[in-house]
C-alpha positions as protocol buffer text, in pm:
chain_id: "A"
residue {
  index: 1
  type: UNK
  ca { x: 0 y: 0 z: 0 }
}
residue {
  index: 2
  type: UNK
  ca { x: 137 y: 345 z: -92 }
}
residue {
  index: 3
  type: UNK
  ca { x: 159 y: 641 z: 144 }
}
residue {
  index: 4
  type: UNK
  ca { x: -127 y: 804 z: -42 }
}
residue {
  index: 5
  type: UNK
  ca { x: -357 y: 512 z: 30 }
}
residue {
  index: 6
  type: UNK
  ca { x: -285 y: 554 z: 400 }
}
residue {
  index: 7
  type: UNK
  ca { x: -391 y: 920 z: 409 }
}
residue {
  index: 8
  type: UNK
  ca { x: -617 y: 1005 z: 116 }
}
residue {
  index: 9
  type: UNK
  ca { x: -981 y: 887 z: 114 }
}
residue {
  index: 10
  type: UNK
  ca { x: -1047 y: 627 z: -155 }
}
residue {
  index: 11
  type: UNK
  ca { x: -1306 y: 851 z: -317 }
}
residue {
  index: 12
  type: UNK
  ca { x: -1046 y: 1120 z: -381 }
}
residue {
  index: 13
  type: UNK
  ca { x: -740 y: 909 z: -454 }
}
residue {
  index: 14
  type: UNK
  ca { x: -771 y: 928 z: -834 }
}
residue {
  index: 15
  type: UNK
  ca { x: -805 y: 1307 z: -820 }
}
residue {
  index: 16
  type: UNK
  ca { x: -496 y: 1340 z: -603 }
}
residue {
  index: 17
  type: UNK
  ca { x: -289 y: 1113 z: -825 }
}
residue {
  index: 18
  type: UNK
  ca { x: -394 y: 1317 z: -1130 }
}
residue {
  index: 19
  type: UNK
  ca { x: -294 y: 1636 z: -949 }
}
residue {
  index: 20
  type: UNK
  ca { x: 48 y: 1500 z: -854 }
}
residue {
  index: 21
  type: UNK
  ca { x: 110 y: 1372 z: -1204 }
}
residue {
  index: 22
  type: UNK
  ca { x: 21 y: 1708 z: -1354 }
}
residue {
  index: 23
  type: UNK
  ca { x: 229 y: 1908 z: -1104 }
}
residue {
  index: 24
  type: UNK
  ca { x: 536 y: 1687 z: -1075 }
}
residue {
  index: 25
  type: UNK
  ca { x: 519 y: 1423 z: -1348 }
}
residue {
  index: 26
  type: UNK
  ca { x: 487 y: 1143 z: -1093 }
}
residue {
  index: 27
  type: UNK
  ca { x: 241 y: 1008 z: -836 }
}
residue {
  index: 28
  type: UNK
  ca { x: 520 y: 901 z: -602 }
}
residue {
  index: 29
  type: UNK
  ca { x: 504 y: 1055 z: -255 }
}
residue {
  index: 30
  type: UNK
  ca { x: 799 y: 996 z: -24 }
}
residue {
  index: 31
  type: UNK
  ca { x: 654 y: 1180 z: 274 }
}
residue {
  index: 32
  type: UNK
  ca { x: 303 y: 1288 z: 373 }
}
residue {
  index: 33
  type: UNK
  ca { x: 146 y: 1413 z: 694 }
}
residue {
  index: 34
  type: UNK
  ca { x: -181 y: 1571 z: 792 }
}
residue {
  index: 35
  type: UNK
  ca { x: -132 y: 1934 z: 891 }
}
residue {
  index: 36
  type: UNK
  ca { x: -303 y: 1979 z: 1226 }
}
residue {
  index: 37
  type: UNK
  ca { x: -474 y: 2297 z: 1342 }
}
residue {
  index: 38
  type: UNK
  ca { x: -698 y: 2549 z: 1175 }
}
residue {
  index: 39
  type: UNK
  ca { x: -1076 y: 2575 z: 1174 }
}
residue {
  index: 40
  type: UNK
  ca { x: -1139 y: 2488 z: 810 }
}
residue {
  index: 41
  type: UNK
  ca { x: -1328 y: 2173 z: 724 }
}
residue {
  index: 42
  type: UNK
  ca { x: -1080 y: 2100 z: 445 }
}
residue {
  index: 43
  type: UNK
  ca { x: -815 y: 1828 z: 462 }
}
residue {
  index: 44
  type: UNK
  ca { x: -464 y: 1973 z: 437 }
}
residue {
  index: 45
  type: UNK
  ca { x: -146 y: 1767 z: 396 }
}
residue {
  index: 46
  type: UNK
  ca { x: 224 y: 1838 z: 380 }
}
residue {
  index: 47
  type: UNK
  ca { x: 381 y: 1631 z: 104 }
}
residue {
  index: 48
  type: UNK
  ca { x: 745 y: 1562 z: 13 }
}
residue {
  index: 49
  type: UNK
  ca { x: 863 y: 1822 z: 262 }
}
residue {
  index: 50
  type: UNK
  ca { x: 800 y: 2127 z: 41 }
}
residue {
  index: 51
  type: UNK
  ca { x: 439 y: 2125 z: -73 }
}
residue {
  index: 52
  type: UNK
  ca { x: 85 y: 2154 z: 61 }
}
residue {
  index: 53
  type: UNK
  ca { x: -198 y: 1943 z: -76 }
}
residue {
  index: 54
  type: UNK
  ca { x: -543 y: 2072 z: 13 }
}
residue {
  index: 55
  type: UNK
  ca { x: -869 y: 1890 z: -48 }
}
residue {
  index: 56
  type: UNK
  ca { x: -1170 y: 2116 z: -19 }
}
residue {
  index: 57
  type: UNK
  ca { x: -1523 y: 1994 z: 30 }
}
residue {
  index: 58
  type: UNK
  ca { x: -1633 y: 2266 z: -212 }
}
residue {
  index: 59
  type: UNK
  ca { x: -1482 y: 2417 z: -524 }
}
residue {
  index: 60
  type: UNK
  ca { x: -1165 y: 2618 z: -471 }
}
residue {
  index: 61
  type: UNK
  ca { x: -1263 y: 2985 z: -474 }
}
residue {
  index: 62
  type: UNK
  ca { x: -1119 y: 3211 z: -741 }
}
residue {
  index: 63
  type: UNK
  ca { x: -989 y: 3420 z: -453 }
}
residue {
  index: 64
  type: UNK
  ca { x: -697 y: 3179 z: -423 }
}
residue {
  index: 65
  type: UNK
  ca { x: -590 y: 3236 z: -783 }
}
residue {
  index: 66
  type: UNK
  ca { x: -608 y: 3613 z: -738 }
}
residue {
  index: 67
  type: UNK
  ca { x: -414 y: 3606 z: -411 }
}
residue {
  index: 68
  type: UNK
  ca { x: -146 y: 3385 z: -562 }
}
residue {
  index: 69
  type: UNK
  ca { x: -110 y: 3607 z: -867 }
}
residue {
  index: 70
  type: UNK
  ca { x: -74 y: 3908 z: -638 }
}
residue {
  index: 71
  type: UNK
  ca { x: 206 y: 3735 z: -446 }
}
residue {
  index: 72
  type: UNK
  ca { x: 6 y: 3729 z: -123 }
}
residue {
  index: 73
  type: UNK
  ca { x: -64 y: 3354 z: -109 }
}
residue {
  index: 74
  type: UNK
  ca { x: 214 y: 3093 z: -151 }
}
residue {
  index: 75
  type: UNK
  ca { x: 300 y: 2986 z: -509 }
}
residue {
  index: 76
  type: UNK
  ca { x: 43 y: 2753 z: -661 }
}
residue {
  index: 77
  type: UNK
  ca { x: 150 y: 2443 z: -858 }
}
residue {
  index: 78
  type: UNK
  ca { x: -186 y: 2289 z: -936 }
}
residue {
  index: 79
  type: UNK
  ca { x: -554 y: 2362 z: -894 }
}
residue {
  index: 80
  type: UNK
  ca { x: -871 y: 2182 z: -989 }
}
residue {
  index: 81
  type: UNK
  ca { x: -1149 y: 2430 z: -923 }
}
residue {
  index: 82
  type: UNK
  ca { x: -1434 y: 2188 z: -995 }
}
residue {
  index: 83
  type: UNK
  ca { x: -1313 y: 1923 z: -749 }
}
residue {
  index: 84
  type: UNK
  ca { x: -1168 y: 2157 z: -490 }
}
residue {
  index: 85
  type: UNK
  ca { x: -804 y: 2045 z: -491 }
}
residue {
  index: 86
  type: UNK
  ca { x: -480 y: 2236 z: -508 }
}
residue {
  index: 87
  type: UNK
  ca { x: -107 y: 2202 z: -447 }
}
residue {
  index: 88
  type: UNK
  ca { x: 101 y: 2496 z: -328 }
}
residue {
  index: 89
  type: UNK
  ca { x: 435 y: 2569 z: -168 }
}
residue {
  index: 90
  type: UNK
  ca { x: 477 y: 2474 z: 197 }
}
residue {
  index: 91
  type: UNK
  ca { x: 586 y: 2773 z: 405 }
}
residue {
  index: 92
  type: UNK
  ca { x: 832 y: 2671 z: 674 }
}
residue {
  index: 93
  type: UNK
  ca { x: 665 y: 2893 z: 929 }
}
residue {
  index: 94
  type: UNK
  ca { x: 868 y: 3091 z: 1179 }
}
residue {
  index: 95
  type: UNK
  ca { x: 717 y: 3271 z: 1482 }
}
residue {
  index: 96
  type: UNK
  ca { x: 613 y: 3601 z: 1331 }
}
residue {
  index: 97
  type: UNK
  ca { x: 665 y: 3797 z: 1653 }
}
residue {
  index: 98
  type: UNK
  ca { x: 1031 y: 3694 z: 1665 }
}
residue {
  index: 99
  type: UNK
  ca { x: 1092 y: 3730 z: 1290 }
}
residue {
  index: 100
  type: UNK
  ca { x: 1001 y: 4100 z: 1301 }
}
residue {
  index: 101
  type: UNK
  ca { x: 1062 y: 4373 z: 1554 }
}
residue {
  index: 102
  type: UNK
  ca { x: 728 y: 4508 z: 1690 }
}
residue {
  index: 103
  type: UNK
  ca { x: 726 y: 4819 z: 1469 }
}
residue {
  index: 104
  type: UNK
  ca { x: 823 y: 4619 z: 1161 }
}
residue {
  index: 105
  type: UNK
  ca { x: 555 y: 4360 z: 1235 }
}
residue {
  index: 106
  type: UNK
  ca { x: 283 y: 4625 z: 1245 }
}
residue {
  index: 107
  type: UNK
  ca { x: 413 y: 4762 z: 915 }
}
residue {
  index: 108
  type: UNK
  ca { x: 421 y: 4418 z: 750 }
}
residue {
  index: 109
  type: UNK
  ca { x: 69 y: 4332 z: 859 }
}
residue {
  index: 110
  type: UNK
  ca { x: -84 y: 4665 z: 758 }
}
residue {
  index: 111
  type: UNK
  ca { x: 95 y: 4650 z: 424 }
}
residue {
  index: 112
  type: UNK
  ca { x: -24 y: 4296 z: 361 }
}
residue {
  index: 113
  type: UNK
  ca { x: -387 y: 4387 z: 429 }
}
residue {
  index: 114
  type: UNK
  ca { x: -351 y: 4689 z: 203 }
}
residue {
  index: 115
  type: UNK
  ca { x: -219 y: 4460 z: -72 }
}
residue {
  index: 116
  type: UNK
  ca { x: -511 y: 4219 z: -28 }
}
residue {
  index: 117
  type: UNK
  ca { x: -765 y: 4498 z: -50 }
}
residue {
  index: 118
  type: UNK
  ca { x: -599 y: 4637 z: -363 }
}
residue {
  index: 119
  type: UNK
  ca { x: -663 y: 4315 z: -560 }
}
residue {
  index: 120
  type: UNK
  ca { x: -933 y: 4374 z: -824 }
}
residue {
  index: 121
  type: UNK
  ca { x: -1224 y: 4144 z: -747 }
}
residue {
  index: 122
  type: UNK
  ca { x: -1556 y: 4094 z: -919 }
}
residue {
  index: 123
  type: UNK
  ca { x: -1784 y: 3883 z: -710 }
}
residue {
  index: 124
  type: UNK
  ca { x: -2059 y: 3870 z: -455 }
}
residue {
  index: 125
  type: UNK
  ca { x: -2026 y: 3903 z: -82 }
}
residue {
  index: 126
  type: UNK
  ca { x: -2261 y: 3785 z: 188 }
}
residue {
  index: 127
  type: UNK
  ca { x: -2456 y: 4037 z: 393 }
}
residue {
  index: 128
  type: UNK
  ca { x: -2232 y: 4098 z: 696 }
}
residue {
  index: 129
  type: UNK
  ca { x: -2510 y: 4205 z: 929 }
}
residue {
  index: 130
  type: UNK
  ca { x: -2726 y: 3906 z: 837 }
}
residue {
  index: 131
  type: UNK
  ca { x: -2430 y: 3673 z: 889 }
}
residue {
  index: 132
  type: UNK
  ca { x: -2360 y: 3807 z: 1239 }
}
residue {
  index: 133
  type: UNK
  ca { x: -2728 y: 3804 z: 1335 }
}
residue {
  index: 134
  type: UNK
  ca { x: -2755 y: 3441 z: 1226 }
}
residue {
  index: 135
  type: UNK
  ca { x: -2452 y: 3343 z: 1435 }
}
residue {
  index: 136
  type: UNK
  ca { x: -2590 y: 3513 z: 1745 }
}
residue {
  index: 137
  type: UNK
  ca { x: -2935 y: 3361 z: 1692 }
}
residue {
  index: 138
  type: UNK
  ca { x: -2786 y: 3011 z: 1661 }
}
residue {
  index: 139
  type: UNK
  ca { x: -2593 y: 3065 z: 1982 }
}
residue {
  index: 140
  type: UNK
  ca { x: -2900 y: 3187 z: 2169 }
}
residue {
  index: 141
  type: UNK
  ca { x: -3109 y: 2897 z: 2046 }
}
residue {
  index: 142
  type: UNK
  ca { x: -2844 y: 2651 z: 2162 }
}
residue {
  index: 143
  type: UNK
  ca { x: -2886 y: 2775 z: 2522 }
}
residue {
  index: 144
  type: UNK
  ca { x: -2533 y: 2652 z: 2596 }
}
residue {
  index: 145
  type: UNK
  ca { x: -2434 y: 2963 z: 2793 }
}
residue {
  index: 146
  type: UNK
  ca { x: -2621 y: 3255 z: 2944 }
}
residue {
  index: 147
  type: UNK
  ca { x: -2586 y: 3530 z: 3202 }
}
residue {
  index: 148
  type: UNK
  ca { x: -2542 y: 3904 z: 3241 }
}
residue {
  index: 149
  type: UNK
  ca { x: -2227 y: 3925 z: 3026 }
}
residue {
  index: 150
  type: UNK
  ca { x: -2412 y: 3778 z: 2729 }
}
residue {
  index: 151
  type: UNK
  ca { x: -2714 y: 4000 z: 2789 }
}
residue {
  index: 152
  type: UNK
  ca { x: -2494 y: 4310 z: 2805 }
}
residue {
  index: 153
  type: UNK
  ca { x: -2293 y: 4210 z: 2500 }
}
residue {
  index: 154
  type: UNK
  ca { x: -2595 y: 4151 z: 2279 }
}
residue {
  index: 155
  type: UNK
  ca { x: -2764 y: 4470 z: 2401 }
}
residue {
  index: 156
  type: UNK
  ca { x: -2457 y: 4668 z: 2297 }
}
residue {
  index: 157
  type: UNK
  ca { x: -2445 y: 4487 z: 1967 }
}
residue {
  index: 158
  type: UNK
  ca { x: -2800 y: 4607 z: 1901 }
}
residue {
  index: 159
  type: UNK
  ca { x: -2671 y: 4961 z: 1953 }
}
residue {
  index: 160
  type: UNK
  ca { x: -2394 y: 4893 z: 1700 }
}
residue {
  index: 161
  type: UNK
  ca { x: -2646 y: 4750 z: 1453 }
}
residue {
  index: 162
  type: UNK
  ca { x: -2851 y: 5067 z: 1461 }
}
residue {
  index: 163
  type: UNK
  ca { x: -2554 y: 5294 z: 1387 }
}
residue {
  index: 164
  type: UNK
  ca { x: -2296 y: 5102 z: 1184 }
}
residue {
  index: 165
  type: UNK
  ca { x: -2292 y: 5184 z: 808 }
}
residue {
  index: 166
  type: UNK
  ca { x: -2371 y: 4832 z: 688 }
}
residue {
  index: 167
  type: UNK
  ca { x: -2489 y: 4960 z: 350 }
}
residue {
  index: 168
  type: UNK
  ca { x: -2157 y: 5128 z: 269 }
}
residue {
  index: 169
  type: UNK
  ca { x: -2078 y: 5037 z: -91 }
}
residue {
  index: 170
  type: UNK
  ca { x: -1701 y: 5074 z: -42 }
}
residue {
  index: 171
  type: UNK
  ca { x: -1638 y: 4699 z: -38 }
}
residue {
  index: 172
  type: UNK
  ca { x: -1301 y: 4536 z: -108 }
}
residue {
  index: 173
  type: UNK
  ca { x: -1153 y: 4192 z: -172 }
}
residue {
  index: 174
  type: UNK
  ca { x: -1130 y: 4052 z: 182 }
}
residue {
  index: 175
  type: UNK
  ca { x: -980 y: 3739 z: 335 }
}
residue {
  index: 176
  type: UNK
  ca { x: -1234 y: 3748 z: 621 }
}
residue {
  index: 177
  type: UNK
  ca { x: -1044 y: 3511 z: 853 }
}
residue {
  index: 178
  type: UNK
  ca { x: -706 y: 3668 z: 925 }
}
residue {
  index: 179
  type: UNK
  ca { x: -622 y: 3484 z: 1245 }
}
residue {
  index: 180
  type: UNK
  ca { x: -263 y: 3383 z: 1335 }
}
residue {
  index: 181
  type: UNK
  ca { x: -312 y: 3035 z: 1189 }
}
residue {
  index: 182
  type: UNK
  ca { x: -365 y: 3187 z: 844 }
}
residue {
  index: 183
  type: UNK
  ca { x: -79 y: 3438 z: 867 }
}
residue {
  index: 184
  type: UNK
  ca { x: 251 y: 3261 z: 799 }
}
residue {
  index: 185
  type: UNK
  ca { x: 607 y: 3393 z: 796 }
}
residue {
  index: 186
  type: UNK
  ca { x: 912 y: 3245 z: 626 }
}
residue {
  index: 187
  type: UNK
  ca { x: 1145 y: 3470 z: 826 }
}
residue {
  index: 188
  type: UNK
  ca { x: 1152 y: 3743 z: 561 }
}
residue {
  index: 189
  type: UNK
  ca { x: 793 y: 3813 z: 466 }
}
residue {
  index: 190
  type: UNK
  ca { x: 429 y: 3736 z: 542 }
}
residue {
  index: 191
  type: UNK
  ca { x: 217 y: 3486 z: 346 }
}
residue {
  index: 192
  type: UNK
  ca { x: -159 y: 3447 z: 378 }
}
residue {
  index: 193
  type: UNK
  ca { x: -325 y: 3104 z: 347 }
}
residue {
  index: 194
  type: UNK
  ca { x: -676 y: 2953 z: 362 }
}
residue {
  index: 195
  type: UNK
  ca { x: -879 y: 3169 z: 124 }
}
residue {
  index: 196
  type: UNK
  ca { x: -1198 y: 2962 z: 153 }
}
residue {
  index: 197
  type: UNK
  ca { x: -1394 y: 3245 z: 320 }
}
residue {
  index: 198
  type: UNK
  ca { x: -1267 y: 3527 z: 96 }
}
residue {
  index: 199
  type: UNK
  ca { x: -1524 y: 3755 z: -65 }
}
residue {
  index: 200
  type: UNK
  ca { x: -1620 y: 4114 z: -128 }
}
residue {
  index: 201
  type: UNK
  ca { x: -1662 y: 4270 z: 216 }
}
residue {
  index: 202
  type: UNK
  ca { x: -1619 y: 4563 z: 452 }
}
residue {
  index: 203
  type: UNK
  ca { x: -1247 y: 4652 z: 464 }
}
residue {
  index: 204
  type: UNK
  ca { x: -1266 y: 4693 z: 842 }
}
residue {
  index: 205
  type: UNK
  ca { x: -1322 y: 4318 z: 892 }
}
residue {
  index: 206
  type: UNK
  ca { x: -965 y: 4228 z: 793 }
}
residue {
  index: 207
  type: UNK
  ca { x: -822 y: 4533 z: 969 }
}
residue {
  index: 208
  type: UNK
  ca { x: -1001 y: 4453 z: 1293 }
}
residue {
  index: 209
  type: UNK
  ca { x: -931 y: 4079 z: 1290 }
}
residue {
  index: 210
  type: UNK
  ca { x: -555 y: 4129 z: 1256 }
}
residue {
  index: 211
  type: UNK
  ca { x: -555 y: 4406 z: 1515 }
}
residue {
  index: 212
  type: UNK
  ca { x: -731 y: 4187 z: 1769 }
}
residue {
  index: 213
  type: UNK
  ca { x: -439 y: 3946 z: 1756 }
}
residue {
  index: 214
  type: UNK
  ca { x: -142 y: 4176 z: 1699 }
}
residue {
  index: 215
  type: UNK
  ca { x: -220 y: 4542 z: 1782 }
}
residue {
  index: 216
  type: UNK
  ca { x: -210 y: 4605 z: 2156 }
}
residue {
  index: 217
  type: UNK
  ca { x: -116 y: 4970 z: 2222 }
}
residue {
  index: 218
  type: UNK
  ca { x: -233 y: 5312 z: 2110 }
}
residue {
  index: 219
  type: UNK
  ca { x: 102 y: 5370 z: 1940 }
}
residue {
  index: 220
  type: UNK
  ca { x: 72 y: 5044 z: 1745 }
}
residue {
  index: 221
  type: UNK
  ca { x: -284 y: 5126 z: 1645 }
}
residue {
  index: 222
  type: UNK
  ca { x: -186 y: 5471 z: 1518 }
}
residue {
  index: 223
  type: UNK
  ca { x: 100 y: 5328 z: 1311 }
}
residue {
  index: 224
  type: UNK
  ca { x: -116 y: 5042 z: 1181 }
}
residue {
  index: 225
  type: UNK
  ca { x: -396 y: 5270 z: 1059 }
}
residue {
  index: 226
  type: UNK
  ca { x: -157 y: 5529 z: 921 }
}
residue {
  index: 227
  type: UNK
  ca { x: 24 y: 5269 z: 709 }
}
residue {
  index: 228
  type: UNK
  ca { x: -303 y: 5129 z: 577 }
}
residue {
  index: 229
  type: UNK
  ca { x: -496 y: 5451 z: 517 }
}
residue {
  index: 230
  type: UNK
  ca { x: -216 y: 5708 z: 472 }
}
residue {
  index: 231
  type: UNK
  ca { x: -458 y: 5969 z: 608 }
}
residue {
  index: 232
  type: UNK
  ca { x: -647 y: 5877 z: 925 }
}
residue {
  index: 233
  type: UNK
  ca { x: -942 y: 6074 z: 1061 }
}
residue {
  index: 234
  type: UNK
  ca { x: -1167 y: 6032 z: 1364 }
}
residue {
  index: 235
  type: UNK
  ca { x: -1433 y: 5852 z: 1162 }
}
residue {
  index: 236
  type: UNK
  ca { x: -1189 y: 5583 z: 1045 }
}
residue {
  index: 237
  type: UNK
  ca { x: -1055 y: 5534 z: 1397 }
}
residue {
  index: 238
  type: UNK
  ca { x: -1408 y: 5507 z: 1536 }
}
residue {
  index: 239
  type: UNK
  ca { x: -1525 y: 5260 z: 1274 }
}
residue {
  index: 240
  type: UNK
  ca { x: -1212 y: 5050 z: 1323 }
}
residue {
  index: 241
  type: UNK
  ca { x: -1265 y: 5041 z: 1700 }
}
residue {
  index: 242
  type: UNK
  ca { x: -1630 y: 4940 z: 1669 }
}
residue {
  index: 243
  type: UNK
  ca { x: -1544 y: 4665 z: 1421 }
}
residue {
  index: 244
  type: UNK
  ca { x: -1283 y: 4526 z: 1662 }
}
residue {
  index: 245
  type: UNK
  ca { x: -1564 y: 4454 z: 1907 }
}
residue {
  index: 246
  type: UNK
  ca { x: -1786 y: 4310 z: 1634 }
}
residue {
  index: 247
  type: UNK
  ca { x: -1504 y: 4076 z: 1528 }
}
residue {
  index: 248
  type: UNK
  ca { x: -1453 y: 3963 z: 1887 }
}
residue {
  index: 249
  type: UNK
  ca { x: -1822 y: 3872 z: 1899 }
}
residue {
  index: 250
  type: UNK
  ca { x: -1795 y: 3687 z: 1565 }
}
residue {
  index: 251
  type: UNK
  ca { x: -1498 y: 3480 z: 1678 }
}
residue {
  index: 252
  type: UNK
  ca { x: -1661 y: 3412 z: 2015 }
}
residue {
  index: 253
  type: UNK
  ca { x: -1968 y: 3275 z: 1839 }
}
residue {
  index: 254
  type: UNK
  ca { x: -1746 y: 3056 z: 1619 }
}
residue {
  index: 255
  type: UNK
  ca { x: -1560 y: 2923 z: 1924 }
}
residue {
  index: 256
  type: UNK
  ca { x: -1884 y: 2845 z: 2106 }
}
residue {
  index: 257
  type: UNK
  ca { x: -2016 y: 2667 z: 1798 }
}
residue {
  index: 258
  type: UNK
  ca { x: -1703 y: 2450 z: 1782 }
}
residue {
  index: 259
  type: UNK
  ca { x: -1718 y: 2385 z: 2156 }
}
residue {
  index: 260
  type: UNK
  ca { x: -2082 y: 2277 z: 2132 }
}
residue {
  index: 261
  type: UNK
  ca { x: -1988 y: 2029 z: 1860 }
}
residue {
  index: 262
  type: UNK
  ca { x: -1696 y: 1891 z: 2060 }
}
residue {
  index: 263
  type: UNK
  ca { x: -1853 y: 1882 z: 2405 }
}
residue {
  index: 264
  type: UNK
  ca { x: -1799 y: 1549 z: 2580 }
}
residue {
  index: 265
  type: UNK
  ca { x: -2117 y: 1345 z: 2621 }
}
residue {
  index: 266
  type: UNK
  ca { x: -2318 y: 1410 z: 2939 }
}
residue {
  index: 267
  type: UNK
  ca { x: -2096 y: 1708 z: 3017 }
}
residue {
  index: 268
  type: UNK
  ca { x: -2250 y: 2039 z: 3124 }
}
residue {
  index: 269
  type: UNK
  ca { x: -2094 y: 2360 z: 2995 }
}
residue {
  index: 270
  type: UNK
  ca { x: -1924 y: 2562 z: 3268 }
}
residue {
  index: 271
  type: UNK
  ca { x: -2127 y: 2885 z: 3293 }
}
residue {
  index: 272
  type: UNK
  ca { x: -1857 y: 3083 z: 3477 }
}
residue {
  index: 273
  type: UNK
  ca { x: -1747 y: 3399 z: 3295 }
}
residue {
  index: 274
  type: UNK
  ca { x: -1584 y: 3614 z: 3563 }
}
residue {
  index: 275
  type: UNK
  ca { x: -1208 y: 3659 z: 3542 }
}
residue {
  index: 276
  type: UNK
  ca { x: -1161 y: 3481 z: 3211 }
}
residue {
  index: 277
  type: UNK
  ca { x: -938 y: 3714 z: 3010 }
}
residue {
  index: 278
  type: UNK
  ca { x: -747 y: 3704 z: 2684 }
}
residue {
  index: 279
  type: UNK
  ca { x: -425 y: 3748 z: 2882 }
}
residue {
  index: 280
  type: UNK
  ca { x: -498 y: 3440 z: 3093 }
}
residue {
  index: 281
  type: UNK
  ca { x: -602 y: 3240 z: 2788 }
}
residue {
  index: 282
  type: UNK
  ca { x: -288 y: 3343 z: 2600 }
}
residue {
  index: 283
  type: UNK
  ca { x: -67 y: 3237 z: 2888 }
}
residue {
  index: 284
  type: UNK
  ca { x: -227 y: 2892 z: 2899 }
}
residue {
  index: 285
  type: UNK
  ca { x: -193 y: 2856 z: 2523 }
}
residue {
  index: 286
  type: UNK
  ca { x: 171 y: 2961 z: 2542 }
}
residue {
  index: 287
  type: UNK
  ca { x: 254 y: 2690 z: 2794 }
}
residue {
  index: 288
  type: UNK
  ca { x: 68 y: 2423 z: 2599 }
}
residue {
  index: 289
  type: UNK
  ca { x: -195 y: 2374 z: 2869 }
}
residue {
  index: 290
  type: UNK
  ca { x: -472 y: 2470 z: 2628 }
}
residue {
  index: 291
  type: UNK
  ca { x: -534 y: 2415 z: 2259 }
}
residue {
  index: 292
  type: UNK
  ca { x: -796 y: 2549 z: 2018 }
}
residue {
  index: 293
  type: UNK
  ca { x: -820 y: 2198 z: 1878 }
}
residue {
  index: 294
  type: UNK
  ca { x: -1005 y: 2078 z: 2192 }
}
residue {
  index: 295
  type: UNK
  ca { x: -1329 y: 2164 z: 2368 }
}
residue {
  index: 296
  type: UNK
  ca { x: -1175 y: 2333 z: 2673 }
}
residue {
  index: 297
  type: UNK
  ca { x: -965 y: 2571 z: 2464 }
}
residue {
  index: 298
  type: UNK
  ca { x: -1251 y: 2663 z: 2234 }
}
residue {
  index: 299
  type: UNK
  ca { x: -1487 y: 2733 z: 2524 }
}
residue {
  index: 300
  type: UNK
  ca { x: -1235 y: 2944 z: 2716 }
}
residue {
  index: 301
  type: UNK
  ca { x: -1129 y: 3144 z: 2411 }
}
residue {
  index: 302
  type: UNK
  ca { x: -1493 y: 3223 z: 2333 }
}
residue {
  index: 303
  type: UNK
  ca { x: -1548 y: 3343 z: 2688 }
}
residue {
  index: 304
  type: UNK
  ca { x: -1230 y: 3552 z: 2690 }
}
residue {
  index: 305
  type: UNK
  ca { x: -1323 y: 3718 z: 2361 }
}
residue {
  index: 306
  type: UNK
  ca { x: -1672 y: 3803 z: 2480 }
}
residue {
  index: 307
  type: UNK
  ca { x: -1542 y: 3939 z: 2811 }
}
residue {
  index: 308
  type: UNK
  ca { x: -1297 y: 4162 z: 2623 }
}
residue {
  index: 309
  type: UNK
  ca { x: -1570 y: 4287 z: 2389 }
}
residue {
  index: 310
  type: UNK
  ca { x: -1792 y: 4377 z: 2685 }
}
residue {
  index: 311
  type: UNK
  ca { x: -1500 y: 4544 z: 2866 }
}
residue {
  index: 312
  type: UNK
  ca { x: -1434 y: 4761 z: 2561 }
}
residue {
  index: 313
  type: UNK
  ca { x: -1803 y: 4837 z: 2510 }
}
residue {
  index: 314
  type: UNK
  ca { x: -1820 y: 4977 z: 2864 }
}
residue {
  index: 315
  type: UNK
  ca { x: -1558 y: 5239 z: 2779 }
}
residue {
  index: 316
  type: UNK
  ca { x: -1602 y: 5605 z: 2694 }
}
residue {
  index: 317
  type: UNK
  ca { x: -1425 y: 5541 z: 2363 }
}
residue {
  index: 318
  type: UNK
  ca { x: -1703 y: 5303 z: 2264 }
}
residue {
  index: 319
  type: UNK
  ca { x: -1969 y: 5565 z: 2329 }
}
residue {
  index: 320
  type: UNK
  ca { x: -1770 y: 5829 z: 2141 }
}
residue {
  index: 321
  type: UNK
  ca { x: -1703 y: 5593 z: 1851 }
}
residue {
  index: 322
  type: UNK
  ca { x: -2069 y: 5502 z: 1815 }
}
residue {
  index: 323
  type: UNK
  ca { x: -2154 y: 5869 z: 1801 }
}
residue {
  index: 324
  type: UNK
  ca { x: -1881 y: 5932 z: 1543 }
}
residue {
  index: 325
  type: UNK
  ca { x: -1990 y: 5662 z: 1298 }
}
residue {
  index: 326
  type: UNK
  ca { x: -2355 y: 5762 z: 1317 }
}
């Protein structure tokens, strides 16, 4: 039995062999491993030490081709849009925070987002407000968690809904899921992977998602927005700040959804919310005591994100920002 037979589902084996033959002139694979991590439902493999084989459950979006052509995604060796399969370069990822000094990191990230948003894109995008509302409604209907933090968060989100410019026609080509798992570094530059969710969208989604993971001070925020926008006004700063809270809510809902799916049988969700912070969660992740691949990590990250969103929405800046965007 070949290595491929050990990893690739029988139903997709012929497709994979055709892809390898087209890309490399052979179906021989000397090394293959499943790449762990990430929230995508796709199967992703490292093959022969230097390549990534990805099997999507749906057709590969044209976003991948555009991102590759723009030099934002890793080089692409093969793609079969109809069957959802592609082969690209494997990025030997280095910790991005050690590869770049803090100021340089902010510059690289802002510049990368600016490059993504500059890609010409003709396509549809889902209604952002409807998408968020649906996520919150699914969470509420699940009744997995409740309490005053959730009540306060969703009340404030209603205030955002009434004032945010959802109908703004200034949409751009957006990745929509710029979390650290999709932002790779080869030691010299940044590469963006996993374009499955890419679409036409509000530019502040990508800006806010990256900032929630990498921008932590007022000085960093100022530099980040200045590099992206060139000229920054109070409206842009306010809209960016509001979207940071919206994105925290979005990711919290995603984490709770994953946790609900992975909850051990006959296990009751811990309802405690007090004291669960992003700082505490990050420390546990850093020591390997928690992982986003398991129920406990997903549940805690969701709680930490929601607590941070509520903390920010209690601030005077939140009130001022809401007034500014309206």
